[in-house]
Every structure is written in structure tokens, then in C-alpha cells.
mmCIF file of the N, C-alpha and C atoms, coordinates in Angstrom:
data_MODEL
# 
_entry.id   MODEL 
# 
loop_
_atom_site.group_PDB 
_atom_site.id 
_atom_site.type_symbol 
_atom_site.label_atom_id 
_atom_site.label_alt_id 
_atom_site.label_comp_id 
_atom_site.label_asym_id 
_atom_site.label_entity_id 
_atom_site.label_seq_id 
_atom_site.pdbx_PDB_ins_code 
_atom_site.Cartn_x 
_atom_site.Cartn_y 
_atom_site.Cartn_z 
_atom_site.occupancy 
_atom_site.B_iso_or_equiv 
_atom_site.pdbx_formal_charge 
_atom_site.auth_seq_id 
_atom_site.auth_comp_id 
_atom_site.auth_asym_id 
_atom_site.auth_atom_id 
_atom_site.pdbx_PDB_model_num 
ATOM 1   N N  . MET A 1 1  ? 77.645 -32.763 -53.123 1.00 0.00 ? 1  MET A N  1 
ATOM 2   C CA . MET A 1 1  ? 77.604 -31.745 -51.979 1.00 0.00 ? 1  MET A CA 1 
ATOM 3   C C  . MET A 1 1  ? 77.424 -30.181 -51.637 1.00 0.00 ? 1  MET A C  1 
ATOM 4   N N  . SER A 1 2  ? 77.193 -29.699 -50.929 1.00 0.00 ? 2  SER A N  1 
ATOM 5   C CA . SER A 1 2  ? 77.253 -28.137 -50.853 1.00 0.00 ? 2  SER A CA 1 
ATOM 6   C C  . SER A 1 2  ? 78.137 -27.799 -49.743 1.00 0.00 ? 2  SER A C  1 
ATOM 7   N N  . ASN A 1 3  ? 78.836 -26.886 -50.646 1.00 0.00 ? 3  ASN A N  1 
ATOM 8   C CA . ASN A 1 3  ? 79.481 -25.762 -49.668 1.00 0.00 ? 3  ASN A CA 1 
ATOM 9   C C  . ASN A 1 3  ? 79.050 -24.377 -48.810 1.00 0.00 ? 3  ASN A C  1 
ATOM 10  N N  . ILE A 1 4  ? 77.884 -24.895 -48.788 1.00 0.00 ? 4  ILE A N  1 
ATOM 11  C CA . ILE A 1 4  ? 77.310 -23.786 -47.793 1.00 0.00 ? 4  ILE A CA 1 
ATOM 12  C C  . ILE A 1 4  ? 77.441 -24.086 -45.927 1.00 0.00 ? 4  ILE A C  1 
ATOM 13  N N  . ALA A 1 5  ? 78.054 -23.150 -45.285 1.00 0.00 ? 5  ALA A N  1 
ATOM 14  C CA . ALA A 1 5  ? 78.605 -23.628 -43.937 1.00 0.00 ? 5  ALA A CA 1 
ATOM 15  C C  . ALA A 1 5  ? 77.084 -23.425 -43.438 1.00 0.00 ? 5  ALA A C  1 
ATOM 16  N N  . LYS A 1 6  ? 77.024 -24.067 -42.336 1.00 0.00 ? 6  LYS A N  1 
ATOM 17  C CA . LYS A 1 6  ? 75.838 -24.235 -41.238 1.00 0.00 ? 6  LYS A CA 1 
ATOM 18  C C  . LYS A 1 6  ? 76.232 -22.949 -39.997 1.00 0.00 ? 6  LYS A C  1 
ATOM 19  N N  . LYS A 1 7  ? 75.454 -22.035 -40.096 1.00 0.00 ? 7  LYS A N  1 
ATOM 20  C CA . LYS A 1 7  ? 75.278 -21.286 -39.268 1.00 0.00 ? 7  LYS A CA 1 
ATOM 21  C C  . LYS A 1 7  ? 75.408 -21.795 -37.763 1.00 0.00 ? 7  LYS A C  1 
ATOM 22  N N  . PRO A 1 8  ? 76.092 -20.926 -36.669 1.00 0.00 ? 8  PRO A N  1 
ATOM 23  C CA . PRO A 1 8  ? 75.635 -21.567 -35.624 1.00 0.00 ? 8  PRO A CA 1 
ATOM 24  C C  . PRO A 1 8  ? 74.231 -20.868 -35.098 1.00 0.00 ? 8  PRO A C  1 
ATOM 25  N N  . PRO A 1 9  ? 73.903 -21.448 -34.048 1.00 0.00 ? 9  PRO A N  1 
ATOM 26  C CA . PRO A 1 9  ? 72.525 -21.192 -33.354 1.00 0.00 ? 9  PRO A CA 1 
ATOM 27  C C  . PRO A 1 9  ? 72.848 -20.180 -32.996 1.00 0.00 ? 9  PRO A C  1 
ATOM 28  N N  . VAL A 1 10 ? 71.470 -19.186 -33.026 1.00 0.00 ? 10 VAL A N  1 
ATOM 29  C CA . VAL A 1 10 ? 71.415 -17.792 -32.038 1.00 0.00 ? 10 VAL A CA 1 
ATOM 30  C C  . VAL A 1 10 ? 70.209 -18.087 -30.567 1.00 0.00 ? 10 VAL A C  1 
ATOM 31  N N  . VAL A 1 11 ? 70.914 -17.896 -29.993 1.00 0.00 ? 11 VAL A N  1 
ATOM 32  C CA . VAL A 1 11 ? 69.719 -18.230 -28.775 1.00 0.00 ? 11 VAL A CA 1 
ATOM 33  C C  . VAL A 1 11 ? 69.857 -16.661 -27.653 1.00 0.00 ? 11 VAL A C  1 
ATOM 34  N N  . ALA A 1 12 ? 68.425 -16.908 -26.922 1.00 0.00 ? 12 ALA A N  1 
ATOM 35  C CA . ALA A 1 12 ? 68.752 -15.920 -25.898 1.00 0.00 ? 12 ALA A CA 1 
ATOM 36  C C  . ALA A 1 12 ? 69.177 -15.716 -24.839 1.00 0.00 ? 12 ALA A C  1 
ATOM 37  N N  . CYS A 1 13 ? 70.133 -14.740 -24.267 1.00 0.00 ? 13 CYS A N  1 
ATOM 38  C CA . CYS A 1 13 ? 70.137 -14.986 -22.743 1.00 0.00 ? 13 CYS A CA 1 
ATOM 39  C C  . CYS A 1 13 ? 68.931 -15.148 -21.981 1.00 0.00 ? 13 CYS A C  1 
ATOM 40  N N  . PRO A 1 14 ? 69.506 -15.937 -21.105 1.00 0.00 ? 14 PRO A N  1 
ATOM 41  C CA . PRO A 1 14 ? 68.079 -16.565 -20.178 1.00 0.00 ? 14 PRO A CA 1 
ATOM 42  C C  . PRO A 1 14 ? 67.530 -15.559 -19.170 1.00 0.00 ? 14 PRO A C  1 
ATOM 43  N N  . ASN A 1 15 ? 68.451 -14.390 -19.121 1.00 0.00 ? 15 ASN A N  1 
ATOM 44  C CA . ASN A 1 15 ? 68.632 -13.399 -18.019 1.00 0.00 ? 15 ASN A CA 1 
ATOM 45  C C  . ASN A 1 15 ? 67.936 -12.506 -18.283 1.00 0.00 ? 15 ASN A C  1 
ATOM 46  N N  . CYS A 1 16 ? 68.546 -11.548 -19.416 1.00 0.00 ? 16 CYS A N  1 
ATOM 47  C CA . CYS A 1 16 ? 67.993 -10.462 -20.221 1.00 0.00 ? 16 CYS A CA 1 
ATOM 48  C C  . CYS A 1 16 ? 67.117 -10.574 -21.685 1.00 0.00 ? 16 CYS A C  1 
ATOM 49  N N  . GLY A 1 17 ? 67.805 -11.630 -22.285 1.00 0.00 ? 17 GLY A N  1 
ATOM 50  C CA . GLY A 1 17 ? 67.045 -12.099 -23.449 1.00 0.00 ? 17 GLY A CA 1 
ATOM 51  C C  . GLY A 1 17 ? 67.605 -11.391 -24.995 1.00 0.00 ? 17 GLY A C  1 
ATOM 52  N N  . THR A 1 18 ? 69.061 -10.923 -24.493 1.00 0.00 ? 18 THR A N  1 
ATOM 53  C CA . THR A 1 18 ? 69.694 -10.674 -25.823 1.00 0.00 ? 18 THR A CA 1 
ATOM 54  C C  . THR A 1 18 ? 70.273 -11.795 -26.440 1.00 0.00 ? 18 THR A C  1 
ATOM 55  N N  . GLU A 1 19 ? 69.982 -11.734 -27.885 1.00 0.00 ? 19 GLU A N  1 
ATOM 56  C CA . GLU A 1 19 ? 70.109 -12.486 -28.427 1.00 0.00 ? 19 GLU A CA 1 
ATOM 57  C C  . GLU A 1 19 ? 72.334 -12.601 -28.885 1.00 0.00 ? 19 GLU A C  1 
ATOM 58  N N  . LEU A 1 20 ? 72.399 -13.954 -28.747 1.00 0.00 ? 20 LEU A N  1 
ATOM 59  C CA . LEU A 1 20 ? 73.760 -14.219 -28.825 1.00 0.00 ? 20 LEU A CA 1 
ATOM 60  C C  . LEU A 1 20 ? 73.977 -15.444 -29.630 1.00 0.00 ? 20 LEU A C  1 
ATOM 61  N N  . ILE A 1 21 ? 75.334 -15.633 -30.315 1.00 0.00 ? 21 ILE A N  1 
ATOM 62  C CA . ILE A 1 21 ? 75.881 -16.721 -30.971 1.00 0.00 ? 21 ILE A CA 1 
ATOM 63  C C  . ILE A 1 21 ? 76.259 -17.878 -30.036 1.00 0.00 ? 21 ILE A C  1 
ATOM 64  N N  . TRP A 1 22 ? 75.377 -18.692 -30.417 1.00 0.00 ? 22 TRP A N  1 
ATOM 65  C CA . TRP A 1 22 ? 75.927 -19.949 -29.235 1.00 0.00 ? 22 TRP A CA 1 
ATOM 66  C C  . TRP A 1 22 ? 77.442 -20.464 -29.793 1.00 0.00 ? 22 TRP A C  1 
ATOM 67  N N  . ASP A 1 23 ? 78.110 -20.068 -29.092 1.00 0.00 ? 23 ASP A N  1 
ATOM 68  C CA . ASP A 1 23 ? 79.748 -20.523 -29.328 1.00 0.00 ? 23 ASP A CA 1 
ATOM 69  C C  . ASP A 1 23 ? 80.560 -20.717 -28.321 1.00 0.00 ? 23 ASP A C  1 
ATOM 70  N N  . SER A 1 24 ? 81.514 -21.708 -28.166 1.00 0.00 ? 24 SER A N  1 
ATOM 71  C CA . SER A 1 24 ? 82.213 -22.223 -27.361 1.00 0.00 ? 24 SER A CA 1 
ATOM 72  C C  . SER A 1 24 ? 83.479 -21.676 -27.011 1.00 0.00 ? 24 SER A C  1 
ATOM 73  N N  . ARG A 1 25 ? 83.533 -20.235 -27.376 1.00 0.00 ? 25 ARG A N  1 
ATOM 74  C CA . ARG A 1 25 ? 84.363 -19.119 -27.276 1.00 0.00 ? 25 ARG A CA 1 
ATOM 75  C C  . ARG A 1 25 ? 83.618 -18.482 -25.795 1.00 0.00 ? 25 ARG A C  1 
ATOM 76  N N  . ASN A 1 26 ? 82.400 -18.073 -25.954 1.00 0.00 ? 26 ASN A N  1 
ATOM 77  C CA . ASN A 1 26 ? 81.494 -17.357 -25.152 1.00 0.00 ? 26 ASN A CA 1 
ATOM 78  C C  . ASN A 1 26 ? 81.823 -18.424 -23.735 1.00 0.00 ? 26 ASN A C  1 
ATOM 79  N N  . THR A 1 27 ? 82.443 -17.496 -22.651 1.00 0.00 ? 27 THR A N  1 
ATOM 80  C CA . THR A 1 27 ? 82.727 -18.253 -21.566 1.00 0.00 ? 27 THR A CA 1 
ATOM 81  C C  . THR A 1 27 ? 81.494 -17.931 -20.652 1.00 0.00 ? 27 THR A C  1 
ATOM 82  N N  . PHE A 1 28 ? 80.838 -17.579 -20.887 1.00 0.00 ? 28 PHE A N  1 
ATOM 83  C CA . PHE A 1 28 ? 79.314 -17.224 -19.785 1.00 0.00 ? 28 PHE A CA 1 
ATOM 84  C C  . PHE A 1 28 ? 78.420 -18.055 -20.718 1.00 0.00 ? 28 PHE A C  1 
ATOM 85  N N  . ARG A 1 29 ? 78.447 -18.821 -21.548 1.00 0.00 ? 29 ARG A N  1 
ATOM 86  C CA . ARG A 1 29 ? 77.413 -19.070 -21.901 1.00 0.00 ? 29 ARG A CA 1 
ATOM 87  C C  . ARG A 1 29 ? 76.275 -19.963 -21.218 1.00 0.00 ? 29 ARG A C  1 
ATOM 88  N N  . PRO A 1 30 ? 74.957 -20.089 -21.222 1.00 0.00 ? 30 PRO A N  1 
ATOM 89  C CA . PRO A 1 30 ? 74.498 -19.707 -22.102 1.00 0.00 ? 30 PRO A CA 1 
ATOM 90  C C  . PRO A 1 30 ? 73.844 -18.096 -21.840 1.00 0.00 ? 30 PRO A C  1 
ATOM 91  N N  . PHE A 1 31 ? 74.812 -17.549 -20.673 1.00 0.00 ? 31 PHE A N  1 
ATOM 92  C CA . PHE A 1 31 ? 74.359 -16.118 -20.850 1.00 0.00 ? 31 PHE A CA 1 
ATOM 93  C C  . PHE A 1 31 ? 74.909 -14.967 -21.493 1.00 0.00 ? 31 PHE A C  1 
ATOM 94  N N  . CYS A 1 32 ? 74.547 -13.785 -21.759 1.00 0.00 ? 32 CYS A N  1 
ATOM 95  C CA . CYS A 1 32 ? 75.528 -12.966 -22.422 1.00 0.00 ? 32 CYS A CA 1 
ATOM 96  C C  . CYS A 1 32 ? 76.572 -12.303 -21.862 1.00 0.00 ? 32 CYS A C  1 
ATOM 97  N N  . SER A 1 33 ? 76.829 -12.707 -20.515 1.00 0.00 ? 33 SER A N  1 
ATOM 98  C CA . SER A 1 33 ? 77.831 -11.759 -20.097 1.00 0.00 ? 33 SER A CA 1 
ATOM 99  C C  . SER A 1 33 ? 78.189 -11.960 -18.361 1.00 0.00 ? 33 SER A C  1 
ATOM 100 N N  . ALA A 1 34 ? 79.127 -11.737 -17.740 1.00 0.00 ? 34 ALA A N  1 
ATOM 101 C CA . ALA A 1 34 ? 79.464 -12.280 -16.408 1.00 0.00 ? 34 ALA A CA 1 
ATOM 102 C C  . ALA A 1 34 ? 77.688 -11.750 -15.454 1.00 0.00 ? 34 ALA A C  1 
ATOM 103 N N  . ARG A 1 35 ? 77.889 -10.369 -15.685 1.00 0.00 ? 35 ARG A N  1 
ATOM 104 C CA . ARG A 1 35 ? 76.899 -9.816  -15.015 1.00 0.00 ? 35 ARG A CA 1 
ATOM 105 C C  . ARG A 1 35 ? 75.235 -10.721 -15.140 1.00 0.00 ? 35 ARG A C  1 
ATOM 106 N N  . CYS A 1 36 ? 75.020 -11.012 -16.340 1.00 0.00 ? 36 CYS A N  1 
ATOM 107 C CA . CYS A 1 36 ? 73.586 -11.894 -16.203 1.00 0.00 ? 36 CYS A CA 1 
ATOM 108 C C  . CYS A 1 36 ? 73.844 -13.164 -15.904 1.00 0.00 ? 36 CYS A C  1 
ATOM 109 N N  . LYS A 1 37 ? 75.187 -13.579 -15.813 1.00 0.00 ? 37 LYS A N  1 
ATOM 110 C CA . LYS A 1 37 ? 75.446 -14.959 -14.814 1.00 0.00 ? 37 LYS A CA 1 
ATOM 111 C C  . LYS A 1 37 ? 75.254 -14.783 -13.535 1.00 0.00 ? 37 LYS A C  1 
ATOM 112 N N  . ASN A 1 38 ? 76.072 -14.166 -13.130 1.00 0.00 ? 38 ASN A N  1 
ATOM 113 C CA . ASN A 1 38 ? 75.371 -13.504 -11.567 1.00 0.00 ? 38 ASN A CA 1 
ATOM 114 C C  . ASN A 1 38 ? 74.323 -13.467 -10.821 1.00 0.00 ? 38 ASN A C  1 
ATOM 115 N N  . ASN A 1 39 ? 73.616 -12.565 -12.007 1.00 0.00 ? 39 ASN A N  1 
ATOM 116 C CA . ASN A 1 39 ? 72.438 -12.271 -11.257 1.00 0.00 ? 39 ASN A CA 1 
ATOM 117 C C  . ASN A 1 39 ? 71.368 -13.439 -11.444 1.00 0.00 ? 39 ASN A C  1 
ATOM 118 N N  . ASP A 1 40 ? 71.762 -14.602 -12.367 1.00 0.00 ? 40 ASP A N  1 
ATOM 119 C CA . ASP A 1 40 ? 70.997 -15.607 -12.504 1.00 0.00 ? 40 ASP A CA 1 
ATOM 120 C C  . ASP A 1 40 ? 71.413 -16.325 -10.968 1.00 0.00 ? 40 ASP A C  1 
ATOM 121 N N  . LEU A 1 41 ? 72.233 -16.346 -10.604 1.00 0.00 ? 41 LEU A N  1 
ATOM 122 C CA . LEU A 1 41 ? 73.101 -17.115 -9.552  1.00 0.00 ? 41 LEU A CA 1 
ATOM 123 C C  . LEU A 1 41 ? 72.361 -16.449 -8.298  1.00 0.00 ? 41 LEU A C  1 
ATOM 124 N N  . VAL A 1 42 ? 72.431 -15.145 -7.973  1.00 0.00 ? 42 VAL A N  1 
ATOM 125 C CA . VAL A 1 42 ? 71.626 -14.495 -7.105  1.00 0.00 ? 42 VAL A CA 1 
ATOM 126 C C  . VAL A 1 42 ? 70.371 -14.772 -6.743  1.00 0.00 ? 42 VAL A C  1 
ATOM 127 N N  . ALA A 1 43 ? 69.337 -14.927 -7.977  1.00 0.00 ? 43 ALA A N  1 
ATOM 128 C CA . ALA A 1 43 ? 68.101 -15.516 -7.808  1.00 0.00 ? 43 ALA A CA 1 
ATOM 129 C C  . ALA A 1 43 ? 67.782 -16.463 -7.593  1.00 0.00 ? 43 ALA A C  1 
ATOM 130 N N  . TRP A 1 44 ? 68.718 -17.817 -7.829  1.00 0.00 ? 44 TRP A N  1 
ATOM 131 C CA . TRP A 1 44 ? 68.593 -19.311 -7.163  1.00 0.00 ? 44 TRP A CA 1 
ATOM 132 C C  . TRP A 1 44 ? 68.857 -19.088 -6.024  1.00 0.00 ? 44 TRP A C  1 
ATOM 133 N N  . ALA A 1 45 ? 69.950 -18.107 -5.399  1.00 0.00 ? 45 ALA A N  1 
ATOM 134 C CA . ALA A 1 45 ? 70.356 -17.926 -4.037  1.00 0.00 ? 45 ALA A CA 1 
ATOM 135 C C  . ALA A 1 45 ? 69.036 -17.747 -2.992  1.00 0.00 ? 45 ALA A C  1 
ATOM 136 N N  . ASN A 1 46 ? 68.514 -16.664 -3.569  1.00 0.00 ? 46 ASN A N  1 
ATOM 137 C CA . ASN A 1 46 ? 67.443 -15.834 -2.830  1.00 0.00 ? 46 ASN A CA 1 
ATOM 138 C C  . ASN A 1 46 ? 66.014 -16.622 -3.168  1.00 0.00 ? 46 ASN A C  1 
ATOM 139 N N  . GLU A 1 47 ? 66.168 -17.797 -3.944  1.00 0.00 ? 47 GLU A N  1 
ATOM 140 C CA . GLU A 1 47 ? 64.757 -18.490 -4.158  1.00 0.00 ? 47 GLU A CA 1 
ATOM 141 C C  . GLU A 1 47 ? 63.900 -17.934 -4.920  1.00 0.00 ? 47 GLU A C  1 
ATOM 142 N N  . ASP A 1 48 ? 64.331 -16.806 -5.826  1.00 0.00 ? 48 ASP A N  1 
ATOM 143 C CA . ASP A 1 48 ? 63.326 -16.174 -6.779  1.00 0.00 ? 48 ASP A CA 1 
ATOM 144 C C  . ASP A 1 48 ? 63.271 -17.396 -7.805  1.00 0.00 ? 48 ASP A C  1 
ATOM 145 N N  . HIS A 1 49 ? 64.130 -18.135 -8.520  1.00 0.00 ? 49 HIS A N  1 
ATOM 146 C CA . HIS A 1 49 ? 63.818 -19.270 -8.956  1.00 0.00 ? 49 HIS A CA 1 
ATOM 147 C C  . HIS A 1 49 ? 63.711 -20.698 -8.166  1.00 0.00 ? 49 HIS A C  1 
ATOM 148 N N  . ALA A 1 50 ? 63.039 -21.706 -8.903  1.00 0.00 ? 50 ALA A N  1 
ATOM 149 C CA . ALA A 1 50 ? 63.112 -22.963 -8.067  1.00 0.00 ? 50 ALA A CA 1 
ATOM 150 C C  . ALA A 1 50 ? 62.537 -24.089 -8.957  1.00 0.00 ? 50 ALA A C  1 
ATOM 151 N N  . ILE A 1 51 ? 62.649 -25.454 -8.585  1.00 0.00 ? 51 ILE A N  1 
ATOM 152 C CA . ILE A 1 51 ? 62.612 -26.446 -9.221  1.00 0.00 ? 51 ILE A CA 1 
ATOM 153 C C  . ILE A 1 51 ? 61.030 -26.865 -8.662  1.00 0.00 ? 51 ILE A C  1 
ATOM 154 N N  . PRO A 1 52 ? 60.201 -27.216 -9.566  1.00 0.00 ? 52 PRO A N  1 
ATOM 155 C CA . PRO A 1 52 ? 58.913 -27.611 -8.793  1.00 0.00 ? 52 PRO A CA 1 
ATOM 156 C C  . PRO A 1 52 ? 59.397 -28.953 -8.127  1.00 0.00 ? 52 PRO A C  1 
ATOM 157 N N  . GLY A 1 53 ? 58.481 -29.083 -6.899  1.00 0.00 ? 53 GLY A N  1 
ATOM 158 C CA . GLY A 1 53 ? 58.552 -30.351 -6.529  1.00 0.00 ? 53 GLY A CA 1 
ATOM 159 C C  . GLY A 1 53 ? 58.191 -30.521 -4.850  1.00 0.00 ? 53 GLY A C  1 
ATOM 160 N N  . GLN A 1 54 ? 58.636 -31.642 -4.377  1.00 0.00 ? 54 GLN A N  1 
ATOM 161 C CA . GLN A 1 54 ? 57.801 -31.458 -3.064  1.00 0.00 ? 54 GLN A CA 1 
ATOM 162 C C  . GLN A 1 54 ? 59.098 -30.762 -2.201  1.00 0.00 ? 54 GLN A C  1 
ATOM 163 N N  . PRO A 1 55 ? 58.795 -30.042 -1.155  1.00 0.00 ? 55 PRO A N  1 
ATOM 164 C CA . PRO A 1 55 ? 59.488 -29.124 -0.468  1.00 0.00 ? 55 PRO A CA 1 
ATOM 165 C C  . PRO A 1 55 ? 60.746 -30.204 0.413   1.00 0.00 ? 55 PRO A C  1 
ATOM 166 N N  . LEU A 1 56 ? 61.766 -30.251 0.643   1.00 0.00 ? 56 LEU A N  1 
ATOM 167 C CA . LEU A 1 56 ? 62.756 -31.098 1.343   1.00 0.00 ? 56 LEU A CA 1 
ATOM 168 C C  . LEU A 1 56 ? 62.429 -31.147 2.592   1.00 0.00 ? 56 LEU A C  1 
ATOM 169 N N  . GLU A 1 57 ? 62.245 -29.932 3.537   1.00 0.00 ? 57 GLU A N  1 
ATOM 170 C CA . GLU A 1 57 ? 61.263 -30.192 4.724   1.00 0.00 ? 57 GLU A CA 1 
ATOM 171 C C  . GLU A 1 57 ? 60.680 -31.651 4.559   1.00 0.00 ? 57 GLU A C  1 
ATOM 172 N N  . ASP A 1 58 ? 59.662 -31.530 3.600   1.00 0.00 ? 58 ASP A N  1 
ATOM 173 C CA . ASP A 1 58 ? 58.521 -32.942 3.698   1.00 0.00 ? 58 ASP A CA 1 
ATOM 174 C C  . ASP A 1 58 ? 59.241 -34.063 3.600   1.00 0.00 ? 58 ASP A C  1 
ATOM 175 N N  . VAL A 1 59 ? 60.333 -34.337 2.671   1.00 0.00 ? 59 VAL A N  1 
ATOM 176 C CA . VAL A 1 59 ? 60.899 -35.563 2.497   1.00 0.00 ? 59 VAL A CA 1 
ATOM 177 C C  . VAL A 1 59 ? 61.726 -35.779 3.596   1.00 0.00 ? 59 VAL A C  1 
ATOM 178 N N  . PHE A 1 60 ? 62.126 -35.150 4.181   1.00 0.00 ? 60 PHE A N  1 
ATOM 179 C CA . PHE A 1 60 ? 63.340 -35.571 5.589   1.00 0.00 ? 60 PHE A CA 1 
ATOM 180 C C  . PHE A 1 60 ? 61.754 -35.797 6.591   1.00 0.00 ? 60 PHE A C  1 
ATOM 181 N N  . SER A 1 61 ? 60.713 -35.063 6.630   1.00 0.00 ? 61 SER A N  1 
ATOM 182 C CA . SER A 1 61 ? 60.245 -35.561 7.798   1.00 0.00 ? 61 SER A CA 1 
ATOM 183 C C  . SER A 1 61 ? 59.503 -36.883 7.883   1.00 0.00 ? 61 SER A C  1 
ATOM 184 N N  . GLU A 1 62 ? 59.505 -37.160 6.786   1.00 0.00 ? 62 GLU A N  1 
ATOM 185 C CA . GLU A 1 62 ? 58.929 -38.616 6.383   1.00 0.00 ? 62 GLU A CA 1 
ATOM 186 C C  . GLU A 1 62 ? 59.830 -39.548 6.278   1.00 0.00 ? 62 GLU A C  1 
ATOM 187 N N  . ASP A 1 63 ? 61.143 -39.316 6.354   1.00 0.00 ? 63 ASP A N  1 
ATOM 188 C CA . ASP A 1 63 ? 62.121 -40.207 6.452   1.00 0.00 ? 63 ASP A CA 1 
ATOM 189 C C  . ASP A 1 63 ? 62.275 -40.359 8.230   1.00 0.00 ? 63 ASP A C  1 
ATOM 190 N N  . LEU A 1 64 ? 62.218 -39.359 8.783   1.00 0.00 ? 64 LEU A N  1 
ATOM 191 C CA . LEU A 1 64 ? 62.263 -39.463 10.148  1.00 0.00 ? 64 LEU A CA 1 
ATOM 192 C C  . LEU A 1 64 ? 60.683 -40.091 10.891  1.00 0.00 ? 64 LEU A C  1 
ATOM 193 N N  . ASP A 1 65 ? 59.452 -39.992 10.514  1.00 0.00 ? 65 ASP A N  1 
ATOM 194 C CA . ASP A 1 65 ? 58.558 -40.565 10.634  1.00 0.00 ? 65 ASP A CA 1 
ATOM 195 C C  . ASP A 1 65 ? 58.219 -41.851 10.364  1.00 0.00 ? 65 ASP A C  1 
ATOM 196 N N  . GLY A 1 66 ? 59.245 -42.610 9.694   1.00 0.00 ? 66 GLY A N  1 
ATOM 197 C CA . GLY A 1 66 ? 59.427 -43.641 9.090   1.00 0.00 ? 66 GLY A CA 1 
ATOM 198 C C  . GLY A 1 66 ? 58.103 -43.800 7.979   1.00 0.00 ? 66 GLY A C  1 
ATOM 199 N N  . ASN A 1 67 ? 57.235 -42.959 7.394   1.00 0.00 ? 67 ASN A N  1 
ATOM 200 C CA . ASN A 1 67 ? 56.723 -43.409 6.213   1.00 0.00 ? 67 ASN A CA 1 
ATOM 201 C C  . ASN A 1 67 ? 57.255 -42.835 5.168   1.00 0.00 ? 67 ASN A C  1 
ATOM 202 N N  . TYR A 1 68 ? 57.393 -44.199 4.682   1.00 0.00 ? 68 TYR A N  1 
ATOM 203 C CA . TYR A 1 68 ? 58.180 -44.213 3.220   1.00 0.00 ? 68 TYR A CA 1 
ATOM 204 C C  . TYR A 1 68 ? 57.125 -44.002 2.206   1.00 0.00 ? 68 TYR A C  1 
# 
């Protein structure tokens, strides 16, 4: 058996790209800081980020029209 300890993975902050060690002690994971975490939240709120798919307005109007 080897005594070599596994190194924790290094990941890039999704907001700024800063490399950081993936560690449970980082309360902002996967971000590097509170600032990057908040910037990401603001981007979602401003609809700068989006998940591809049919807009919800279209889905709701289909339900109201009876087209399933």
C-alpha cells in the first residue's frame, strides 16, 4: 500500500476563473469568494444566465389553450 496522500482537486471559479482547492472549508464553493458568488446570483437575476429550453410563457399558454 502507498503512503501517498491524494491531493484535493483544483478547480476554477466559475465567475472569475481563479484556481482554488476544492475544500469543504470553502463556504463559497464552487466560487472563490462571496463577491464571485453574489456576482453569479445577480447575473441569474438579470437573466444574463439561462438554462436552454422552451420559455415558461409558452408552456403556460399551451396549458391554458388545452394543447398538451
